[in-house]
N, C-alpha and C positions, 0 to 999 in steps of 0.2 A: 371725529366720532359723531354718530347720529344721535339726535335727541328724539325719541319716540315717546309721545305722551302716553301714559298708562301702558307701558310696554308689557307689564306682567299680566295684563288682561288677555293677551292672545293665547289661544289654545291649540291652534293648528296652522300649518303652512302647506298650501297647495301650490304645486309648480306644474306648468305646462310648457311643452316645447315640441318642436318638430325638426325639420332640416336645419342642421348647424347647431343644434342644442346639446349634443352629447358632450363636447369638450366643456361647455359651460356647466352642465350638471355635474360632471366629474370634478371640476374645480370647486364647486360649492360643497360637494360631499367630502372632499379631502380637507376642507377648511373648517368644518364644524366638528367640535370636540365630542368625544364619547359622552353620553348622558345629556346631549342637547335637550333643552327644555320642551321643545315642541315635536310632535310627529311631523315628518315630511311626507306628503302624499303627492306622488308624481304621476302625471299622465304624459307620456312621451310617445309620439307617433312612431310606429315601426311596422314592418311587414306582418300581416296577420298570420302567416304560416311559420314565422320565425319565433318558435317558442323557447328555444334553448340559447343560452349564451348572453342574453341581454342583461339580466340581473347580475349574472356572474361578472360581466365586464364592468358594471357599476360598482361592484364590491371591491374591485382591485385596489382603488385608491380611497374608498370611503372609510371614514372612521366610525360610521354608524352602521348597524346591521341593515342590510338591504334585502327585501323580500317581496314576492308577489303574493298579495293576500288572497285567501279563499273567501267565498261567500260566507258572510256572518263572522269573519275573523274580527277580533277586537282591535281597536286602534290604540296603540301604546306610545307614550312619549319616548323620545330618544331613538325612535326607529325610523327608517326610510322605507317607504312602500312605493312600488311601481306597478301601474296597471298591467295586468296580464295581456298578452297578445289576443286580439279579436274579442275582448270583453270591455264593456263600459264599466268603469269603477265608480261607485257612488259611496258617499258617506251617508250613513243611516243612523237614526237615533236608536238607542243611546250609545254612541261611541263605537259603532260597528260598521264594517264595510258591507256592501252589497255588490254583486256582479250581475250584469245583464247582457243579453245578446240581442237587444232590440235594434232597430234600424240604425244605419250609419248616420252620424251627425257631422255636417261639414266634410262629408266624404270619409269620415274616420270612425273607427271603433278600435281602441278606446277613443272617446272624445273628451277634449279638455273642457268644452262647454258643459257637458254632463257632469263631470267631476266638480267643476267650480260652482255650478248652480246648486248641486246637492249639498256641498260643503257650506255654501252661504246660507242655505235653509237651516242647517243644523247649528253652525257656529255664529251666525249673524255678524256682529261687530267684533267678534273675538277671532276673526280669520285674517290671515295674510295670504294674498294671492300674488304669485310671481309668474310672469309670462316672458319667455326668452325666445330666441331665434326660431323661426318657422316660416314655411312657404304658403300657408293658407290662412283663412280667417278664423279657424277654430280657436276658441278662447276669448274672442272679443265680446261675445254675448255673455259668456260666463263672468268676465270682468265687470261688465255692466251690472250683473246680478249681485256680485260681491260688493260693489260700490253702493248699490241700492240698499243692501243689508247693513251697511256701515263698516264694512271691512276695509283693510289697508291694501291698496292696489299698487303694485310695482311692476315695471317692465324694463327689460334690458334696452339700453340705448340703441335705437335702430341703426345708428351710424356704426356701431360695433358688431352688429349681427351678421352672421353668414347669410341669413335670409331675413329681411326686415319686414316682410308682409304681416306676420303675426303681431309683433309689437305695434306696428303702425295702425293696424285695424283696431286694436284695443284702445289706442290713444284717440282714435276717431269716435269710438263707441261710448266712451265715458271719461270722467275726470280721473286721471291717474295721479296718485300721490307722489310717486317718485319714478323718474326715467333716469336710469343709472347704468354705467359700465359695470362689468362683472365684479371688479374688485370693490367697488362701492356697494354693490348688492351684498357681497359677502360681509362687509363691514356692518351694513344694516341688519342682516340676519344674526350676526354675532352679538348685536346689541339688544336683542329681545329675549 
C-alpha cells in the first residue's frame, strides 16, 4: 500500500493520455469506487471530428459518472470528466471548467499541457497529475508546471506503455514522484 503524506490535501486528479491509453483509463475507471473523493479530469487525444461514442465507451466499465463538461460547468467530486473533441479543457477559478478553441498545442486540441497547466494554477500543491501511454510530448510541459506548483506527478512505467513517448518526455522534463505500472497507479489512486 502507498503512503502519501497529507493525502487528504489533494483536491483534484488530472489525467493525460494518447495512443495506447484507452485500456489504461478504462482499468482506472473500473477500479475507483462510486463517490471517489476527487474529481477526475481527463484529456485524452482523439480525432477532432469524432464527437460521439468516446465518453459512452468510457462509461461502460466506469463506476464513476463520465461526462464531457460544457464551458463554465462546475467541477464536482466523484465525477470523471473528459475533454470534448476539438476543445481545450481548462480548470478555472472557482472550481469551474472553461473550453477554448485556441491554437493546437503539441499538435493537439484538446491539449494535455493546457489542462495540466491550468489545473496547476488553480490547485497548486493540491493536485495529482497522471500521464499514461502516448505517442507525442504533450503533457511533459504540463507535468513540469504541476511539479513547479508543488503537485504530485505520476507517470505510467514506459516499459508497460503501448507508446512510451509521452511518459518518457515527462520524465525528462521534470522530477516525477512515481513511475508505476497500471496496477500500482490504481493502488496509489485508491489511497488518496
